ZAMARGU-4260 file (C-alpha; in steps of 0.2 Angstrom, whole numbers, plus 5000, padded with zeros to 4 digits):
<rodrens>
0) 5027/5418/4587 | 5021/5432/4574 | 5010/5427/4564 | 5022/5425/4549 | 5028/5410/4561
5) 5011/5401/4564 | 5006/5403/4543 | 5023/5395/4540 | 5024/5380/4553 | 5001/5375/4546
10) 5007/5377/4528 | 5022/5361/4534 | 5009/5353/4547 | 4990/5357/4544 | 4985/5348/4559
15) 4989/5359/4570 | 4976/5370/4580 | 4978/5387/4584 | 4974/5394/4603 | 4967/5379/4609
20) 4965/5382/4628 | 4976/5375/4639 | 4965/5371/4655 | 4956/5362/4642 | 4970/5351/4639
25) 4976/5348/4661 | 4968/5341/4674 | 4967/5354/4683 | 4956/5364/4673 | 4971/5381/4671
30) 4981/5391/4658 | 4976/5402/4644 | 4980/5398/4625 | 4993/5388/4615 | 4999/5397/4600
35) 4999/5381/4595 | 4995/5362/4599 | 4998/5347/4587 | 4996/5328/4592 | 5007/5317/4584
40) 5004/5299/4583 | 5020/5293/4576 | 5038/5294/4582 | 5043/5299/4566 | 5031/5315/4563
45) 5035/5318/4582 | 5054/5320/4576 | 5049/5331/4561 | 5040/5345/4570 | 5056/5345/4584
50) 5065/5345/4570 | 5056/5358/4563 | 5056/5370/4579 | 5073/5367/4582 | 5075/5373/4565
55) 5066/5389/4568 | 5069/5394/4585 | 5053/5390/4592 | 5046/5385/4607 | 5039/5368/4611
60) 5033/5357/4625 | 5027/5340/4626 | 5012/5337/4634 | 5002/5322/4639 | 4988/5320/4649
65) 4991/5336/4657 | 4993/5331/4673 | 5005/5337/4689 | 5006/5353/4674 | 4997/5370/4678
70) 5000/5383/4663 | 4998/5400/4667 | 4983/5412/4659 | 4995/5418/4647 | 4997/5402/4638
75) 5011/5397/4628 | 5016/5406/4614 | 5026/5393/4606 | 5020/5374/4600 | 5013/5361/4609
80) 5015/5344/4605 | 5005/5332/4612 | 5012/5313/4610 | 4998/5302/4605 | 5005/5286/4599
85) 5002/5270/4611 | 5005/5254/4606 | 5009/5239/4618 | 5016/5222/4613 | 5022/5209/4623
90) 5041/5203/4626 | 5049/5187/4632 | 5053/5185/4648 | 5038/5194/4656 | 5044/5211/4647
95) 5031/5224/4637 | 5037/5238/4627 | 5021/5252/4629 | 5023/5267/4619 | 5022/5287/4627
100) 5005/5290/4624 | 4995/5274/4633 | 4990/5274/4650 | 4995/5268/4666 | 4978/5260/4668
105) 4979/5253/4648 | 4997/5244/4656 | 4989/5236/4670 | 4975/5229/4661 | 4984/5225/4647
110) 4998/5215/4659 | 4984/5205/4667 | 4977/5201/4651 | 4996/5193/4649 | 4994/5186/4668
115) 5007/5196/4671 | 5007/5208/4688 | 5016/5219/4700 | 5010/5235/4697 | 4992/5238/4706
120) 4999/5250/4717 | 5000/5262/4702 | 4981/5258/4697 | 4970/5275/4696 | 4983/5287/4692
125) 4976/5297/4676 | 4995/5299/4668 | 5002/5292/4651 | 5016/5281/4653 | 5026/5297/4646
130) 5022/5306/4661 | 5025/5293/4674 | 5040/5289/4671 | 5045/5307/4666 | 5040/5311/4686
135) 5044/5295/4691 | 5027/5292/4697 | 5025/5282/4714 | 5012/5277/4728 | 5009/5263/4740
140) 5029/5259/4740 | 5029/5256/4720 | 5036/5267/4710 | 5038/5267/4689 | 5057/5264/4692
145) 5052/5247/4703 | 5048/5242/4684 | 5058/5251/4671 | 5070/5241/4662 | 5074/5252/4648
150) 5070/5271/4643 | 5069/5275/4623 | 5071/5292/4620 | 5074/5308/4604 | 5088/5316/4616
155) 5088/5337/4610 | 5105/5341/4606 | 5107/5359/4600 | 5098/5360/4587 | 5099/5343/4583
160) 5091/5324/4590 | 5096/5307/4591 | 5088/5291/4595 | 5092/5285/4611 | 5091/5266/4621
165) 5093/5273/4641 | 5098/5259/4654 | 5087/5262/4674 | 5102/5264/4679 | 5106/5279/4665
170) 5089/5287/4665 | 5093/5294/4682 | 5076/5292/4692 | 5075/5300/4709 | 5058/5301/4720
175) 5047/5310/4708 | 5062/5313/4698 | 5071/5310/4680 | 5083/5313/4670 | 5071/5317/4656
180) 5064/5330/4670 | 5078/5337/4677 | 5089/5338/4661 | 5072/5346/4649 | 5083/5337/4634
185) 5075/5322/4636 | 5060/5316/4625 | 5051/5299/4631 | 5046/5288/4617 | 5042/5273/4623
190) 5048/5260/4637 | 5052/5242/4641 | 5043/5234/4660 | 5048/5220/4667 | 5034/5212/4678
195) 5031/5194/4685 | 5019/5179/4683 | 5006/5181/4700 | 4990/5177/4705 | 4979/5187/4697
200) 4965/5185/4707 | 4977/5193/4722 | 4985/5205/4711 | 4965/5210/4703 | 4959/5212/4722
205) 4974/5224/4728 | 4968/5233/4712 | 4954/5238/4720 | 4960/5240/4736 | 4971/5253/4728
210) 4955/5260/4718 | 4944/5262/4734 | 4958/5270/4744 | 4958/5283/4731 | 4939/5287/4730
215) 4938/5290/4750 | 4955/5301/4748 | 4958/5309/4736 | 4948/5324/4728 | 4941/5315/4711
220) 4926/5325/4709 | 4936/5344/4707 | 4949/5349/4694 | 4968/5345/4702 | 4984/5344/4697
225) 4988/5327/4711 | 5000/5330/4724 | 5005/5348/4724 | 5022/5345/4736 | 5036/5331/4736
230) 5035/5322/4755 | 5050/5330/4763 | 5062/5317/4768 | 5051/5304/4781 | 5039/5318/4781
235) 5022/5318/4772 | 5019/5333/4762 | 4999/5333/4765 | 5000/5330/4783 | 5009/5345/4788
240) 5000/5354/4775 | 4984/5348/4788 | 4992/5352/4802 | 4996/5369/4798 | 4979/5371/4796
245) 4980/5373/4780 | 4967/5363/4775 | 4949/5373/4764 | 4958/5388/4766 | 4954/5395/4750
250) 4962/5410/4737 | 4949/5413/4723 | 4945/5398/4713 | 4956/5387/4722 | 4956/5378/4737
255) 4967/5366/4748 | 4956/5351/4745 | 4946/5345/4764 | 4949/5328/4758 | 4968/5329/4757
260) 4980/5342/4762 | 4992/5340/4745 | 4980/5342/4734 | 4974/5359/4725 | 4955/5357/4722
265) 4950/5369/4707 | 4931/5375/4713 | 4927/5383/4695 | 4934/5396/4690 | 4953/5396/4696
270) 4966/5405/4692 | 4984/5403/4687 | 4988/5418/4699 | 4977/5409/4712 | 4987/5393/4710
275) 5003/5403/4715 | 4997/5412/4728 | 4991/5398/4737 | 5006/5388/4735 | 5016/5404/4741
280) 5004/5405/4757 | 5005/5384/4759 | 5025/5386/4759 | 5028/5400/4770 | 5014/5393/4783
285) 5025/5375/4781 | 5042/5384/4784 | 5038/5395/4798 | 5028/5382/4806 | 5040/5366/4805
290) 5055/5376/4797 | 5053/5362/4784 | 5053/5371/4765 | 5040/5362/4751 | 5045/5357/4734
295) 5033/5356/4723 | 5029/5341/4711 | 5019/5348/4698 | 5029/5357/4683 | 5021/5376/4681
300) 5023/5385/4666 | 5021/5403/4664
</rodrens>
């Protein structure tokens, strides 16, 4: 962006910040400055920012909690938009409507307060609802698409946007995938989730088990971007990486976790170049040994 474009944008949106380091906005702590970063607390504000970017030909990126996202050290030459609207309302028939900025932990807590259960296997996933739906997050046999009945989105078409409500089927969920991720034209605003009445004590015990498993098997003490690779059909990416002898492999400041092979941790000074080299080494080694091509789950923004 030119200095004139930055100045003009800030005249329209004075709350926008310049030069915010994206490594401080992502869980793996990698990434250079965003030319502009703006938080939007209402759907109408998001529409205004998007319309401005489309009209003026500005690049934009929608950022939630920054999990499963890795930015280049050169940063992002455009507008990073963070939706932070996060209301939750209870509906009839054991349903709730949550906005994109609500975290999964907040949704589960809200559900339990209303004696609704079902999402306990997703406890501890550090994601906003929007991010979790975008990548169809899942764990222990449960995925977001199991609970979503409808998704409200802004669909970008050429230089215009349209508010739409898509059914679960029309949102085209796949393994760690969705229409929003594949087409990059849908921006998630909110979703209707269908839960169930259940034994609350049992549900809370299950949640404790899930959180304990995460603590014991995931490297929660070091910055990371979650699972790096999708599981190949019938296989575990983490197991393949571990059996290939890659646990502990380090390039620069990044290392394949000693706890879990499908996590790359930042030991303190990891760079984007380190990330690219380490993921390339992992993919090459697994391909050579097992003939399996690993596919990255993370969104890499260069």
